MIRO-293348 format. One record per residue: x, y negated, z negated of N, C-alpha, C in turn. Coordinates in steps of 0.2 Angstrom, whole numbers, padded with zeros to 4 digits, always signed. Last residue first. Layout:
BEGIN
XYZXYZXYZ ...
end
This chain:
BEGIN
+0104+0118-0104+0097+0121-0105+0095+0125-0099 +0116+0110-0113+0115+0116-0109+0107+0118-0110 +0121+0094-0115+0116+0098-0116+0115+0104-0111 +0136+0086-0120+0132+0088-0115+0127+0093-0118 +0148+0073-0125+0142+0078-0127+0138+0080-0121 +0165+0071-0126+0159+0070-0122+0154+0075-0125 +0180+0063-0133+0174+0068-0133+0168+0066-0129 +0196+0059-0134+0190+0058-0130+0186+0064-0131 +0209+0058-0139+0203+0059-0144+0197+0059-0140 +0219+0069-0129+0217+0063-0132+0212+0064-0137 +0222+0082-0124+0227+0077-0125+0226+0070-0127 +0210+0089-0123+0215+0091-0127+0221+0087-0128 +0195+0082-0123+0201+0081-0119+0206+0083-0124 +0180+0091-0126+0186+0087-0129+0192+0087-0124 +0163+0092-0127+0169+0093-0123+0174+0088-0125 +0151+0100-0136+0155+0094-0136+0161+0096-0131 +0133+0104-0134+0140+0106-0134+0144+0099-0134 +0117+0110-0138+0121+0104-0138+0129+0107-0138 +0108+0123-0129+0110+0119-0135+0115+0113-0133 +0108+0140-0123+0105+0133-0123+0107+0129-0129 +0124+0148-0121+0117+0148-0123+0114+0141-0123 +0133+0150-0106+0132+0147-0112+0125+0147-0114 +0134+0153-0093+0134+0159-0098+0133+0156-0105 +0135+0142-0085+0129+0146-0085+0128+0151-0090 +0145+0133-0083+0142+0134-0090+0136+0138-0090 +0158+0131-0073+0152+0135-0074+0151+0136-0081 +0163+0115-0067+0164+0120-0073+0157+0124-0073 +0170+0107-0053+0164+0109-0057+0166+0115-0062 +0179+0092-0049+0179+0099-0050+0173+0101-0054 +0181+0079-0048+0176+0082-0043+0175+0089-0044 +0197+0079-0054+0191+0075-0053+0187+0078-0047 +0201+0094-0063+0203+0088-0059+0196+0085-0057 +0204+0104-0078+0200+0101-0073+0203+0095-0069 +0207+0118-0086+0210+0113-0083+0206+0110-0077 +0198+0124-0100+0199+0124-0093+0203+0118-0091 +0188+0135-0111+0194+0130-0110+0196+0130-0103 +0174+0138-0122+0177+0137-0115+0183+0133-0115 +0171+0138-0135+0168+0143-0131+0171+0143-0124 +0177+0135-0151+0179+0134-0144+0176+0140-0140 +0166+0130-0164+0170+0135-0160+0171+0134-0153 +0158+0122-0170+0165+0120-0169+0169+0125-0166 +0145+0124-0170+0148+0127-0176+0156+0125-0175 +0140+0120-0158+0138+0116-0163+0141+0118-0170 +0155+0123-0147+0148+0124-0149+0146+0120-0155 +0166+0115-0136+0165+0117-0143+0157+0118-0144 +0178+0116-0123+0171+0115-0125+0169+0118-0131 +0192+0107-0118+0189+0112-0122+0182+0111-0123 +0203+0103-0105+0198+0101-0109+0196+0108-0112 +0217+0095-0097+0215+0101-0101+0209+0099-0105 +0217+0088-0081+0216+0087-0088+0214+0093-0091 +0227+0085-0067+0223+0089-0070+0222+0087-0078 +0228+0070-0057+0231+0075-0061+0226+0079-0065 +0220+0060-0052+0223+0065-0048+0226+0071-0052 +0205+0050-0055+0212+0053-0057+0214+0059-0053 +0192+0043-0058+0197+0042-0053+0204+0044-0055 +0180+0055-0061+0184+0050-0063+0190+0049-0058 +0169+0069-0066+0171+0064-0061+0176+0059-0064 +0164+0086-0066+0169+0081-0069+0171+0075-0064 +0149+0094-0067+0154+0091-0062+0158+0086-0066 +0143+0110-0073+0145+0103-0074+0150+0100-0069 +0131+0122-0069+0137+0119-0068+0137+0112-0070 +0118+0126-0074+0123+0131-0072+0130+0128-0071 +0111+0115-0081+0109+0122-0082+0114+0127-0080 +0113+0100-0091+0115+0105-0086+0112+0112-0087 +0106+0084-0095+0107+0091-0096+0109+0095-0090 +0118+0080-0084+0117+0081-0091+0110+0079-0093 +0127+0085-0070+0122+0082-0073+0122+0084-0080 +0142+0076-0076+0135+0076-0073+0134+0083-0070 +0153+0066-0084+0151+0073-0083+0144+0072-0081 +0167+0056-0083+0160+0056-0082+0159+0063-0081 +0180+0047-0090+0178+0053-0088+0170+0053-0088 +0185+0035-0096+0182+0034-0090+0179+0041-0087 +0192+0039-0107+0185+0037-0108+0181+0036-0102 +0204+0042-0103+0200+0048-0103+0193+0045-0104 +0211+0032-0091+0209+0032-0098+0204+0037-0098 +0225+0030-0080+0219+0034-0081+0217+0034-0089 +0236+0024-0075+0231+0020-0078+0225+0024-0081 +0243+0035-0069+0246+0032-0075+0241+0028-0079 +0235+0036-0058+0235+0042-0063+0238+0039-0069 +0225+0021-0055+0231+0026-0053+0231+0031-0059 +0209+0016-0051+0214+0018-0056+0219+0022-0054 +0198+0004-0046+0203+0009-0044+0208+0010-0049 +0183-0004-0044+0187-0001-0049+0192+0005-0046 +0177-0007-0031+0179-0012-0036+0184-0010-0042 +0173+0001-0022+0181+0001-0023+0182-0005-0028 +0160+0011-0018+0162+0006-0023+0170+0007-0024 +0154+0014-0002+0158+0017-0007+0161+0011-0012 +0138+0014+0004+0144+0010+0003+0148+0013-0003 +0128+0023+0016+0130+0021+0009+0137+0017+0009 +0112+0025+0025+0119+0024+0025+0121+0023+0017 +0100+0028+0037+0102+0029+0030+0109+0028+0030 +0089+0018+0049+0095+0022+0047+0096+0023+0039 +0081+0009+0056+0080+0016+0056+0086+0020+0054 +0082-0005+0057+0087-0001+0061+0086+0006+0061 +0074-0010+0047+0074-0013+0054+0078-0009+0059 +0077-0003+0036+0070-0003+0038+0070-0005+0046 +0089+0006+0031+0088+0000+0035+0082+0001+0038 +0093+0012+0014+0089+0013+0021+0089+0006+0024 +0107+0016+0004+0101+0013+0006+0098+0015+0012 +0118+0018-0010+0115+0020-0004+0109+0017-0003 +0133+0013-0019+0126+0011-0017+0124+0015-0010 +0141+0020-0033+0141+0018-0026+0134+0016-0025 +0150+0018-0048+0144+0019-0045+0144+0016-0038 +0165+0028-0052+0161+0022-0052+0155+0023-0048 +0170+0041-0052+0170+0037-0058+0167+0031-0058 +0170+0049-0041+0176+0045-0043+0176+0041-0049 +0160+0055-0034+0163+0058-0040+0169+0055-0042 +0153+0050-0023+0159+0053-0022+0163+0055-0028 +0141+0044-0029+0141+0049-0024+0147+0053-0022 +0135+0039-0042+0142+0040-0041+0142+0046-0035 +0122+0026-0038+0125+0032-0041+0132+0034-0039 +0108+0018-0034+0115+0017-0036+0117+0023-0040 +0097+0015-0020+0099+0019-0026+0106+0018-0028 +0084+0006-0012+0091+0008-0012+0092+0012-0019 +0073-0002-0001+0074+0002-0006+0081+0004-0006 +0073-0011+0010+0067-0011+0005+0068-0006-0001 +0083-0020+0018+0083-0014+0014+0078-0014+0009 +0086-0026+0032+0080-0025+0029+0080-0019+0024 +0099-0027+0038+0095-0021+0039+0088-0021+0036 +0110-0035+0037+0104-0038+0040+0100-0032+0042 +0122-0033+0030+0121-0029+0037+0115-0031+0040 +0134-0036+0020+0129-0040+0023+0128-0037+0030 +0138-0032+0003+0138-0031+0010+0133-0035+0013 +0141-0039-0009+0143-0032-0008+0143-0030-0001 +0145-0054-0017+0143-0051-0011+0145-0044-0011 +0139-0060-0032+0145-0057-0028+0142-0053-0022 +0131-0076-0037+0131-0069-0036+0138-0067-0032 +0131-0086-0051+0134-0085-0044+0134-0078-0043 +0126-0084-0064+0122-0088-0060+0125-0088-0052 +0126-0068-0072+0130-0074-0069+0125-0078-0064 +0113-0064-0084+0118-0063-0078+0121-0069-0075 +0112-0071-0101+0109-0070-0094+0115-0068-0089 +0117-0060-0114+0117-0066-0111+0114-0065-0104 +0123-0049-0121+0118-0053-0124+0117-0060-0121 +0137-0048-0112+0134-0046-0118+0129-0051-0121 +0133-0048-0094+0137-0050-0100+0133-0048-0106 +0133-0045-0076+0130-0045-0083+0135-0046-0088 +0133-0053-0060+0137-0049-0066+0134-0050-0072 +0123-0049-0047+0124-0054-0053+0127-0051-0059 +0126-0044-0031+0125-0043-0038+0127-0048-0042 +0119-0040-0015+0123-0045-0019+0122-0042-0026 +0116-0036+0002+0116-0033-0005+0121-0038-0009 +0114-0046+0013+0110-0040+0012+0110-0037+0005 +0112-0063+0015+0116-0058+0013+0112-0052+0010 +0099-0065+0028+0103-0067+0022+0108-0062+0020 +0092-0060+0039+0097-0065+0040+0101-0067+0034 +0081-0052+0037+0087-0050+0042+0092-0055+0043 +0074-0048+0022+0074-0051+0028+0079-0048+0032 +0076-0042+0009+0070-0039+0013+0069-0042+0020 +0091-0038+0002+0087-0043+0006+0082-0039+0010 +0094-0033-0015+0094-0032-0008+0089-0037-0005 +0104-0034-0030+0098-0036-0026+0099-0035-0019 +0108-0029-0046+0110-0028-0039+0103-0030-0035 +0114-0035-0061+0108-0035-0057+0110-0035-0050 +0123-0025-0073+0123-0030-0068+0116-0030-0065 +0126-0020-0090+0122-0020-0084+0122-0026-0080 +0143-0017-0095+0137-0021-0095+0133-0020-0089 +0155-0010-0093+0151-0009-0099+0145-0012-0099 +0162-0013-0081+0164-0017-0087+0160-0015-0093 +0159-0007-0069+0162-0003-0074+0165-0007-0080 +0151-0013-0059+0158-0015-0059+0162-0012-0065 +0138-0010-0061+0141-0008-0054+0149-0010-0054 +0127-0004-0071+0134-0007-0072+0138-0005-0065 +0111-0010-0066+0116-0004-0067+0122-0008-0068 +0095-0012-0059+0100-0014-0065+0104-0009-0067 +0090-0016-0043+0092-0010-0048+0097-0014-0053 +0077-0024-0034+0083-0024-0038+0084-0017-0042 +0071-0028-0017+0071-0024-0023+0078-0025-0028 +0070-0041-0009+0066-0035-0008+0066-0031-0015 +0069-0058-0004+0072-0053-0008+0067-0047-0008 +0070-0069+0006+0065-0064+0006+0068-0058+0002 +0081-0078+0004+0074-0081+0004+0068-0075+0004 +0093-0079-0007+0090-0074-0003+0083-0076-0002 +0097-0092-0011+0102-0087-0011+0099-0081-0006 +0086-0100-0011+0092-0103-0008+0098-0098-0008 +0076-0093-0018+0076-0093-0011+0082-0096-0007 +0085-0087-0032+0080-0091-0029+0081-0090-0021 +0088-0076-0047+0090-0078-0040+0084-0082-0037 +0085-0077-0060+0091-0074-0058+0093-0076-0051 +0077-0086-0073+0078-0085-0066+0085-0082-0065 +0067-0081-0086+0074-0083-0084+0075-0081-0077 +0052-0083-0096+0055-0082-0089+0062-0085-0089 +0046-0076-0110+0051-0081-0108+0054-0079-0101 +0032-0073-0119+0036-0070-0113+0040-0076-0110 +0026-0070-0136+0029-0074-0130+0032-0070-0125 +0017-0055-0140+0019-0062-0141+0022-0065-0135 +0016-0042-0139+0010-0046-0141+0012-0053-0143 +0033-0041-0140+0027-0037-0140+0021-0041-0143 +0041-0053-0130+0040-0051-0137+0033-0047-0137 +0052-0053-0117+0045-0052-0119+0045-0050-0126 +0061-0061-0106+0062-0059-0113+0055-0059-0116 +0061-0057-0089+0057-0059-0095+0059-0056-0101 +0069-0062-0074+0068-0057-0080+0065-0061-0085 +0066-0065-0057+0066-0067-0064+0067-0061-0068 +0068-0071-0041+0069-0065-0045+0070-0067-0052 +0059-0079-0028+0062-0080-0035+0062-0073-0038 +0054-0080-0015+0061-0079-0016+0064-0079-0023 +0041-0081-0012+0044-0087-0015+0051-0086-0015 +0040-0067-0007+0038-0073-0003+0041-0080-0006 +0044-0058-0016+0046-0057-0009+0045-0063-0005 +0049-0058-0032+0044-0061-0028+0046-0062-0021 +0053-0046-0044+0055-0049-0037+0049-0052-0033 +0057-0045-0061+0052-0045-0055+0055-0048-0049 +0059-0036-0076+0062-0039-0071+0057-0039-0065 +0058-0036-0094+0054-0035-0088+0058-0039-0082 +0069-0027-0106+0066-0033-0103+0061-0031-0097 +0073-0018-0120+0071-0018-0114+0068-0025-0112 +0089-0020-0129+0081-0020-0129+0079-0021-0122 +0102-0023-0129+0100-0016-0132+0093-0015-0132 +0106-0034-0122+0106-0034-0130+0103-0028-0133 +0108-0036-0108+0113-0032-0112+0112-0033-0120 +0099-0042-0101+0104-0047-0104+0108-0043-0109 +0091-0032-0095+0095-0036-0091+0100-0040-0094 +0086-0017-0097+0090-0021-0101+0094-0026-0097 +0070-0015-0088+0077-0014-0089+0080-0019-0094 +0055-0011-0079+0059-0012-0086+0066-0011-0085 +0049-0020-0064+0051-0014-0068+0054-0016-0075 +0044-0023-0048+0044-0025-0055+0046-0019-0059 +0043-0030-0032+0046-0025-0036+0046-0028-0043 +0034-0039-0026+0036-0033-0022+0040-0028-0026 +0022-0051-0028+0027-0047-0032+0028-0041-0028 +0020-0065-0020+0019-0058-0018+0025-0054-0022 +0018-0077-0029+0016-0077-0022+0015-0070-0020 +0011-0077-0046+0016-0077-0041+0014-0077-0034 +0002-0078-0057+0002-0084-0052+0008-0083-0047 +0011-0072-0072+0005-0073-0067+0006-0078-0062 +0018-0062-0085+0018-0067-0080+0012-0067-0075 +0013-0055-0096+0020-0056-0095+0021-0062-0090 +0000-0059-0107+0002-0057-0100+0010-0059-0099 -0003-0053-0123+0000-0059-0119+0002-0056-0112 -0007-0041-0128-0012-0047-0128-0010-0053-0124 -0005-0026-0120-0002-0032-0123-0006-0038-0123 -0017-0013-0121-0014-0018-0117-0011-0024-0121 -0014+0004-0125-0017-0003-0127-0013-0008-0123 -0018+0021-0123-0015+0015-0120-0018+0008-0123 -0014+0037-0128-0019+0032-0127-0015+0026-0125 -0012+0054-0131-0009+0048-0128-0015+0044-0126 -0011+0065-0145-0015+0062-0140-0012+0055-0137 -0006+0072-0155-0004+0074-0149-0007+0070-0143 -0004+0060-0168-0007+0066-0166-0003+0067-0159 +0000+0047-0172+0001+0052-0176-0002+0059-0174 -0002+0035-0165-0008+0039-0166-0007+0045-0171 +0011+0030-0162+0006+0027-0167+0000+0031-0169 +0015+0039-0152+0018+0039-0159+0014+0036-0164 +0005+0036-0142+0006+0043-0144+0010+0043-0151 +0002+0024-0136+0000+0025-0143+0001+0032-0146 +0010+0014-0125+0008+0021-0126+0007+0022-0133 +0004-0002-0119+0008+0002-0124+0005+0009-0125 +0006-0011-0105+0002-0006-0108+0006-0002-0113 +0009-0027-0098+0012-0021-0101+0006-0017-0105 +0007-0035-0082+0005-0033-0089+0008-0027-0091 +0008-0048-0071+0012-0043-0074+0009-0041-0081 +0000-0054-0056+0001-0054-0063+0005-0048-0065 -0008-0058-0045-0001-0058-0044+0002-0059-0052 -0021-0056-0043-0019-0061-0048-0011-0062-0048 -0021-0046-0033-0026-0052-0033-0023-0057-0037 -0011-0036-0037-0011-0040-0031-0015-0046-0031 -0002-0033-0052-0009-0033-0048-0008-0038-0042 +0008-0021-0061+0007-0027-0058+0000-0027-0054 +0013-0014-0077+0009-0014-0071+0008-0021-0068 +0023-0004-0087+0022-0011-0084+0019-0010-0078 +0021+0007-0101+0020+0006-0094+0020-0002-0092 +0031+0017-0112+0026+0012-0110+0025+0011-0103 +0035+0032-0119+0035+0028-0113+0029+0024-0113 +0041+0033-0137+0037+0035-0131+0037+0030-0125 +0050+0026-0145+0052+0033-0142+0047+0035-0137 +0048+0013-0149+0045+0019-0153+0046+0026-0151 +0052+0002-0141+0057+0005-0146+0054+0011-0150 +0044-0004-0132+0043-0006-0139+0048-0003-0144 +0047+0002-0120+0048-0005-0121+0048-0007-0128 +0053+0015-0113+0051+0014-0120+0052+0006-0121 +0045+0015-0096+0051+0015-0101+0048+0014-0108 +0039+0015-0080+0039+0018-0086+0045+0017-0090 +0029+0005-0068+0036+0008-0070+0035+0010-0077 +0019+0001-0054+0020+0004-0061+0027+0006-0062 +0009-0009-0044+0015-0007-0045+0015-0004-0052 -0005-0013-0041+0000-0013-0035+0007-0009-0037 -0022-0014-0042-0016-0012-0045-0011-0011-0040 -0033-0025-0039-0029-0022-0035-0022-0020-0038 -0042-0030-0048-0037-0035-0046-0032-0031-0041 -0051-0023-0055-0053-0026-0049-0048-0030-0046 -0050-0017-0067-0048-0024-0067-0051-0027-0061 -0052-0003-0069-0057-0008-0069-0056-0015-0069 -0038+0003-0080-0043+0003-0074-0048-0002-0074 -0024+0011-0086-0028+0006-0085-0032+0006-0079 -0021+0025-0088-0017+0020-0091-0021+0013-0091 -0034+0037-0089-0031+0032-0085-0027+0027-0090 -0033+0053-0096-0036+0047-0096-0032+0041-0093 -0025+0065-0084-0026+0062-0090-0030+0055-0090 -0024+0079-0074-0026+0072-0074-0028+0070-0081 -0011+0091-0074-0018+0089-0077-0019+0082-0077 -0001+0102-0065-0002+0095-0068-0010+0094-0069 +0013+0113-0064+0006+0112-0064+0004+0105-0067 +0026+0116-0065+0024+0114-0058+0016+0113-0058 +0030+0120-0077+0030+0125-0072+0027+0123-0065 +0028+0110-0085+0035+0112-0084+0036+0118-0079 +0016+0104-0085+0017+0110-0090+0024+0113-0089 +0012+0086-0085+0015+0092-0082+0016+0098-0087 -0002+0075-0084+0003+0079-0088+0005+0085-0085 -0003+0061-0075-0004+0068-0075+0001+0071-0079 -0011+0044-0073-0005+0049-0075-0008+0056-0076 -0014+0029-0065-0016+0035-0067-0010+0039-0069 -0021+0013-0064-0015+0017-0065-0017+0023-0068 -0033+0005-0052-0031+0008-0058-0024+0012-0058 -0041+0000-0041-0038-0004-0046-0037-0001-0053 -0044+0007-0030-0049+0008-0036-0046+0004-0042 -0035+0003-0021-0042+0002-0019-0046+0003-0026 -0022+0008-0027-0024+0001-0026-0031-0001-0025 -0018+0018-0040-0023+0017-0034-0025+0010-0033 -0002+0024-0045-0007+0019-0045-0012+0020-0039 +0006+0036-0056+0005+0032-0050-0001+0027-0050 +0016+0047-0066+0011+0041-0065+0011+0038-0059 +0019+0063-0072+0019+0058-0067+0014+0053-0067 +0030+0072-0083+0023+0070-0081+0024+0065-0076 +0040+0086-0088+0039+0080-0084+0032+0078-0082 +0041+0091-0105+0040+0092-0098+0039+0085-0094 +0042+0088-0119+0047+0091-0115+0047+0092-0108 +0031+0081-0123+0031+0088-0124+0037+0092-0121 +0028+0067-0123+0034+0070-0127+0033+0077-0129 +0020+0062-0114+0017+0064-0120+0022+0068-0124 +0028+0057-0104+0024+0053-0107+0021+0055-0113 +0043+0059-0097+0039+0063-0102+0034+0058-0106 +0041+0054-0079+0044+0054-0086+0040+0058-0091 +0041+0046-0064+0041+0052-0068+0044+0051-0074 +0031+0036-0052+0036+0037-0057+0035+0043-0061 +0026+0028-0037+0025+0034-0041+0032+0035-0046 +0016+0016-0028+0022+0018-0032+0021+0024-0037 +0001+0022-0022+0007+0018-0021+0013+0021-0025 -0014+0026-0013-0009+0027-0018-0003+0023-0017 -0028+0023-0008-0023+0018-0008-0017+0020-0014 -0036+0034-0019-0037+0030-0013-0032+0024-0014 -0034+0051-0023-0032+0044-0024-0033+0040-0018 -0037+0064-0021-0042+0060-0020-0040+0052-0022 -0028+0074-0022-0029+0072-0015-0034+0066-0015 -0016+0077-0033-0022+0074-0033-0023+0071-0026 -0006+0087-0031-0008+0086-0038-0015+0082-0038 -0002+0100-0019-0006+0094-0021-0007+0094-0028 +0014+0103-0013+0009+0106-0018+0005+0099-0020 +0021+0105+0003+0018+0101-0002+0013+0105-0007 +0032+0119+0006+0027+0114+0008+0024+0111+0002 +0049+0119-0001+0043+0122+0001+0038+0117+0003 +0066+0115+0004+0060+0113+0000+0054+0117+0003 +0082+0122+0001+0078+0118+0005+0071+0116+0000 +0089+0133-0004+0092+0126-0004+0088+0121+0000 +0082+0144-0006+0086+0144+0000+0090+0137+0001 +0074+0142-0017+0080+0146-0018+0085+0146-0012 +0068+0125-0017+0067+0133-0017+0074+0136-0017 +0059+0112-0023+0065+0114-0021+0065+0122-0021 +0042+0107-0019+0046+0111-0023+0053+0113-0020 +0035+0092-0017+0038+0097-0013+0043+0101-0017 +0019+0085-0022+0027+0086-0023+0029+0092-0019 +0007+0072-0021+0010+0079-0020+0017+0079-0022 -0007+0062-0019-0001+0063-0024+0001+0070-0023 -0012+0060-0003-0013+0058-0010-0006+0059-0013 -0012+0063+0011-0011+0068+0006-0012+0066-0001 -0013+0051+0018-0017+0056+0020-0017+0062+0015 -0005+0041+0012-0011+0039+0013-0016+0045+0015 +0006+0047-0002+0005+0046+0005-0003+0045+0006 +0018+0050-0014+0012+0048-0012+0011+0046-0005 +0029+0063-0020+0027+0058-0015+0020+0056-0016 +0043+0070-0026+0037+0068-0028+0035+0063-0023 +0053+0084-0025+0052+0078-0022+0045+0076-0023 +0063+0091-0038+0058+0092-0033+0057+0085-0030 +0080+0097-0041+0075+0092-0042+0070+0093-0036 +0082+0115-0041+0084+0108-0041+0079+0104-0042 +0078+0129-0048+0083+0127-0042+0086+0120-0043 +0064+0125-0058+0067+0130-0054+0072+0126-0049 +0056+0118-0066+0061+0121-0069+0065+0126-0065 +0046+0109-0060+0044+0117-0061+0050+0121-0064 +0051+0097-0059+0044+0098-0062+0042+0105-0063 +0063+0087-0059+0062+0094-0059+0056+0095-0063 +0061+0073-0047+0062+0076-0054+0061+0083-0054 +0061+0058-0038+0063+0065-0038+0063+0067-0046 +0049+0048-0028+0054+0049-0033+0056+0056-0034 +0039+0037-0019+0044+0043-0018+0048+0043-0025 +0026+0029-0010+0029+0031-0017+0033+0037-0016 +0021+0028+0002+0022+0022-0002+0024+0023-0009 +0020+0034+0018+0023+0036+0011+0024+0030+0008 +0011+0036+0030+0012+0030+0026+0014+0032+0019 +0008+0053+0031+0007+0047+0034+0007+0041+0028 +0016+0070+0034+0013+0064+0029+0012+0058+0033 +0022+0078+0043+0014+0077+0043+0011+0072+0038 +0034+0081+0042+0033+0077+0047+0025+0076+0048 +0045+0085+0028+0039+0085+0031+0038+0080+0037 +0059+0088+0028+0054+0091+0023+0047+0091+0025 +0070+0094+0040+0065+0089+0038+0060+0092+0033 +0086+0101+0035+0079+0102+0038+0074+0097+0036 +0098+0088+0032+0096+0094+0032+0089+0095+0035 +0113+0080+0036+0106+0079+0037+0103+0086+0037 +0126+0078+0024+0123+0082+0030+0116+0081+0030 +0138+0068+0018+0131+0070+0018+0130+0073+0024 +0151+0066+0007+0150+0068+0014+0143+0071+0014 +0154+0063-0006+0151+0058-0003+0150+0059+0005 +0159+0074-0012+0164+0069-0011+0161+0063-0007 +0149+0083-0013+0152+0081-0019+0157+0076-0018 +0141+0084-0002+0146+0090-0003+0150+0088-0010 +0124+0082-0001+0131+0079-0003+0135+0085-0004 +0111+0082+0011+0115+0085+0006+0122+0083+0005 +0096+0073+0012+0103+0073+0014+0108+0076+0009 +0080+0074+0019+0084+0074+0013+0091+0075+0016 +0064+0066+0024+0070+0069+0026+0075+0069+0020 +0048+0064+0029+0052+0064+0023+0058+0069+0025 +0040+0053+0041+0045+0059+0040+0047+0058+0032 +0026+0050+0052+0031+0048+0047+0035+0054+0045 +0018+0045+0066+0022+0051+0063+0027+0048+0058 +0005+0033+0062+0009+0037+0067+0013+0042+0063 -0010+0024+0058-0004+0029+0056-0001+0033+0062 -0012+0008+0063-0014+0015+0065-0008+0020+0063 -0006-0004+0060-0012-0002+0056-0015+0005+0058 +0005-0006+0067-0001-0010+0069-0007-0008+0065 +0014+0003+0062+0011+0004+0068+0005+0000+0070 +0020+0007+0050+0014+0004+0049+0010+0004+0056 +0028+0020+0044+0027+0017+0051+0021+0014+0051 +0038+0024+0033+0031+0021+0033+0030+0017+0039 +0048+0038+0028+0046+0032+0032+0039+0030+0031 +0059+0043+0015+0053+0043+0018+0051+0037+0022 +0073+0052+0009+0071+0046+0012+0064+0048+0015 +0086+0057-0003+0080+0058+0001+0076+0052+0003 +0102+0064-0007+0098+0058-0005+0091+0060-0002 +0112+0070-0021+0109+0070-0014+0104+0064-0013 +0125+0073-0031+0119+0068-0030+0118+0068-0023 +0129+0089-0037+0130+0083-0033+0124+0079-0032 +0125+0101-0043+0129+0096-0047+0131+0090-0043 +0116+0109-0036+0123+0111-0036+0128+0106-0040 +0103+0107-0034+0105+0111-0041+0112+0112-0041 +0097+0100-0024+0098+0108-0023+0102+0111-0029 +0096+0087-0028+0090+0091-0025+0091+0098-0025 +0100+0077-0039+0103+0083-0037+0097+0088-0035 +0096+0061-0032+0096+0066-0037+0099+0072-0035 +0087+0046-0026+0093+0051-0026+0093+0055-0032 +0077+0039-0013+0078+0041-0020+0084+0045-0020 +0065+0028-0004+0072+0031-0005+0073+0033-0012 +0055+0022+0009+0056+0024+0002+0062+0028+0001 +0057+0018+0022+0054+0013+0017+0055+0015+0010 +0060+0017+0039+0062+0020+0033+0060+0015+0027 +0054+0015+0053+0053+0011+0047+0054+0015+0041 +0054+0029+0063+0052+0022+0062+0051+0020+0055 +0068+0040+0060+0061+0039+0062+0059+0032+0060 +0081+0039+0058+0077+0042+0053+0070+0043+0055 +0095+0040+0064+0089+0040+0067+0084+0043+0063 +0107+0040+0058+0106+0035+0063+0099+0035+0066 +0112+0044+0043+0107+0046+0048+0106+0040+0052 +0124+0039+0038+0122+0046+0036+0117+0048+0041 +0138+0028+0039+0131+0030+0041+0130+0037+0040 +0145+0018+0028+0146+0024+0031+0139+0027+0032 +0152+0001+0028+0146+0006+0028+0148+0012+0031 +0168+0000+0020+0164-0002+0026+0158+0003+0025 +0169-0002+0002+0171+0000+0008+0166-0001+0014 +0170-0017-0007+0166-0011-0006+0169-0009+0001 +0177-0029-0014+0180-0023-0011+0176-0017-0011 +0167-0043-0009+0171-0039-0014+0173-0033-0011 +0165-0059+0000+0164-0052-0001+0169-0049-0006 +0157-0074-0004+0163-0071-0003+0162-0063-0005 +0142-0078+0006+0146-0077+0000+0152-0074+0001 +0129-0087+0014+0135-0083+0014+0139-0083+0008 +0113-0087+0022+0117-0089+0016+0124-0084+0017 +0098-0092+0030+0105-0090+0030+0109-0092+0025 +0082-0087+0029+0087-0092+0026+0094-0089+0027 +0066-0084+0035+0073-0082+0034+0077-0088+0032 +0050-0076+0033+0054-0083+0033+0061-0081+0032 +0036-0068+0041+0043-0068+0038+0047-0074+0039 +0020-0066+0035+0024-0069+0040+0031-0069+0037 +0012-0051+0030+0015-0058+0028+0020-0060+0033 +0008-0039+0033+0003-0044+0035+0006-0051+0033 +0017-0030+0028+0017-0031+0035+0012-0037+0037 +0014-0030+0014+0020-0034+0017+0019-0035+0024 +0003-0022+0014+0002-0029+0013+0008-0033+0015 +0009-0010+0018+0003-0012+0022+0002-0020+0021 +0018-0008+0008+0021-0009+0014+0015-0012+0019 +0010-0006-0004+0014-0012-0003+0016-0014+0004 +0004+0006+0000+0000+0000+0000+0004-0006+0000 
end
């Protein structure tokens, strides 16, 4: 639904130029995605410990649905991606895409909303691909953004999405085996055209709350999950008495994130028409203070943000893409401790591709976060290697060692920009050494034989320890 509405807006462009930073040149993954790639996600789709990519198209085609695609790209662990068998060519107008392990099998599953199939997921299978779609709810009218998380704190993945036409936000409880049950709505009946939803623990009580946006009022509201407050196993929702923000031009991206690095969640929004990107210091049932990150003088048609530590300094940065074709395409605003992000952005890349979605992860297992994205105007998938942080062997600090995935089922991958092997030991909860190994960057450790539980990894030559969960 976001794409349908966006296609009705006239495009305004503004040219801007910034100094570039050392990200590598663009590396193309798929030069022919199908018309108008629009949704994008990353995760370990085949269960081998590497971060893979998945893309879906939304070919507006003048309002007449055409052929859309869901495609995925397998990572070999070093950032080399191969185009795998198409997941689907029968979906139409994919407006929501995320990945999560909903059935406990093989790898992450692909969760999708589309105009002709409603809410579905594609299960990962034993052959390293995906089975046909499993329907969760085919009755949703105008489905859009979809997010996954444990809403009822039962240890299983639940799913939330929106119905634009019915002006409601809905959620479905999962049983961990791929089955879902519709639950009482997060919100409904406003008549304002529900547009977007995100989940996070905003009020710090350990259950997931929801931030929701509306098309007609261009407003942002928070709904609090009352699972913890109820003292029972029932989930219910209460709206914050003070609106986060309203009266925007066209909210295209809204979510929860710790923007100012103070340890608490904030709300961040992108207005695609006014060009304003803001974060809100929101008090529960109290004041909401807006703080500007970017304006139309920097990017006139901003698309989406990701809040992540892109320069390895320990603080969240705000990464922003251009939804037009003439401004700097990817920039970031450097984060600081308990402070606003920097006023002056840093250029990552300028490709004029109209990037309506992107992901940030360590695709080449070198210890820093890279960026992968889609080019809506050029029908491509591509990624940029992060070269902001480079460490020689002599400069290597064991604290930079990264292990993933965590929790792990079969294998752990060790990442870090180092060339020499490191001796590590794995300890169980009783302090017994259960594994010892000499590892190098990008190497995998087989943990399949370990019992489920919490383990500590220790670098034998330093005081560095890492915790991981075997499940």
